[in-house]
Structure formats: structure tokens, C-alpha cells
N, C-alpha and C positions, 0 to 999 in steps of 0.2 A: 679506791676512793669510794665515798658513799655519798649519792645524791637522793634527795626527795622529789617526787613529782608533785608539783602542786597545781591547783586548777589555773586555766588559762587567765593571764593577767599580765600588765606591762611592768615589767622590772628594768626598765631602760631608765637608770639613775646615774647620775644627777642630771637636773635639766635647768635650764634658765628660769629663773623667776622675775617677771616682767611685769610692769603696769602698762595696760594698753588703754590710750585714751581713744573713745570715739564720740559721736555727734550727729546731730540732724542735719549739720551742715548750715546752721544758723544760730539760734540761741541756746539749744541743748546740748550739754557735752557730760561724758560719764568717764571715770576709770573703772576698768576690771583688772583685776589679778589673773594671770595666765602663765601656766607652768606648760602648756603644751604649744609649743612654738619652735619655729625652726627655719634654717636656711634649706630650700629646695631647690634652688638654681643658680649660678653666678653670672651667667649672662643672656638673657637680661638677669639683673640682680632681682630674686625673687624669695619670698617667707611664705610661711603659713602658720595661722593660728587656728587653734579649735577652741569653740564656745559653745556651751550649753543652751539647747533651743529654748530653755526658760528663763534665760538672763535677759535682763533689760538691754544689756548691751548687745546681746545678738539682734535684737529689734532695731537698734540703731544701725548697726551693721548692715542690716538687710535693705534698711532705707537710705542710706547714705554711700555706702559702697568704701568709705575710707576709713582709717585707722592709723594710730601711731604706736610702735613699740617704742616704750621708755624703760631704758636699761636701770635697774635696782643698785644703789650701794648699799653698805651697811647702816649708812644713815638715813637711808630711806625704807628701811626693813619694815620697821612697824607701820608707816602710813600703807606701804604695799599689802601689809597682814591685814590691815583695816578695809582696804578698798577690796578684798577678797572675800570678807563675812559679811559687810554692809551691801544692800540694794540700792542702787542710783535711783529706782524708784522712790525711795524712802529718804533719802538723805542727798545734799551735794556734796560729793566727796573731796572736791578740792578745797570747798570751805571747812569740811570738817578737820582734814588733813593739814591745812594751812599750805597746800601746795599750790603753786603759781601757775595760772594759764599762761603758757607762751604761744606764740604764733606758730603755726605751721607754715611753712614756706610754699610747699606744694600742695598740701591738701587743706581743705576747709575744718578739721578739727584741730583742737590744741595740742602743744606737747606739754609734757611738765618740765619747766624750767629749772628746775633742781636735778634733774635727770642728767647724768654725764654724756648720754648718746640719745638722740630720739631719731628712729627710722621710720619715716614717712612712707606709707604704704597706700595704693589703690587696687582694690579687689578686682580680680580677673575671673575669679569663678568660684562657686560655692558647692561643697560635694556633701551630700547628707550620708553621715555615718551610723547614726544610731542616737546614743546619748548626746553628741555634739555634731555640729556641721563645721567643716574645714574649710577656712576661707583661704584661699590661694591669691597672692598679691605681689604685683610689682613694686620694689622698692622705686619711690620717686624722687626720695631726697634723704640726706642724713644730717642731722645736726650734731655737732661734737663741741663741747666744752673745752674751750682753749685751754683751761686750767690744767687738763689731762693730758697735753699733748708734750713730748719731750723736745730736746732742741733739735731734732731732725724734722718735727713734724708728725712723729709716729703717736699714736695713743698707747699711754700707758696703763695697761690693765692693772698692775699692781697698784698704782696710786688711786686708780678709780675704786677700788676695793669692791668688787661687784659680788653678787651673792648668785647661789644656786639652790636647787630646792630638791631633796630626798626623802621619800616616805614621810611626809608631814614635817620636815625640820630643814630650816634655813641653815646654809653654811657659806662663809667664805671662800673663795677660790684657793686659796693657799700658795704655796711656793712653786715657783718655775723650776721643773725637773729635766727640761730638755725643748728643744726647738724643732720644728718640722724638718726632716732629712738628716737630723744628727747621728742616726744610726749608721749611715753611709758616707758622713763627713770625712774629708781627709783631715789628718792629725797634724 
């Protein structure tokens, strides 16, 4: 085997590409596209997002300490990309993308109504890292669009057609090739 050594960098791909909604808790809200997000704990349910300090959304996060991770479908990809290249300082991203401000049930910031899953979060800690700050948060509520639930009440990932991000490209998730524990499952 032949391998090259590259300079230090993050090659952990693919990652979720999501739209995160933030606000001041009153009149102002914004959408920021985030690829640096993930689960950090299951009990209590906790997630993290990392946001550049120069972003308008960073300012709103520091002020209010709440956000919503809105999962992105194939149909929402164009809007998500737009929200990643335009600044909320200059445009109302909800208006420009024709996305609907839904009501957060446990937070004061809006959810994106068109998103199949809205993960409502309250910041518990901010860690300064360098180019980004990492916001650790408790999940305070999850809203799920009932059209993506199967007959047993389980969320159907395939029907949602969620996307991922890898090296500047967006991808759908593809086919199911196994389930947790299938390697030791009795036949």
C-alpha cells in the first residue's frame, strides 16, 4: 500500500448538512448552514454546533443561547446552500428562500416548518477553539413531521431523503446496507 502524508486537516466526511435557526429571542431570526454538528451525549440528549466567530449567527447565539437544528431534504438543498453563502446581516433568509418560520415549542427561536425534523437546543457551554466556537447544547425538544413516520411510528429516513456534505458537494444518503448489530445477529 502506498499512502501520502498531507498537512493536518479534517477528512472526517461525509457529515450532516443542516440549517440552524437562531435569533435574539424577540424579533430577529436567521438561518445559518452548518456542517460541523453532531451528537455528543445521549442521556441527557446533547448536540454541538461549531460557528465561525465572524458570522452574524454567532452574535445571535451569544446573545440568546438557543438554536434549532433543522434537517435538510433533497428539496431543501438549494435553500440550505443559499443560507450558507448569504449573510443574515444583509438579507432575510426566510423571505429570500420562501421558508416558513414555525414556532419553537421549547425555545424562543423559530423552526423551519418545511424541515422533516427540528431539534430544539439550549446552549450549556461555549468552547473557543480558533476559527470557530463550539456551542454545546441540551436538546430540549424535537419536532418531527408526521408524514415521515411509518405505521409503527418510526421515522423513515429513506422517505425524508436527507442529505450529507462531503468536500464541497451535497449527497443524498443512498441505500440501506445493514442495521446496528447485523454482524452478530442470529440467522
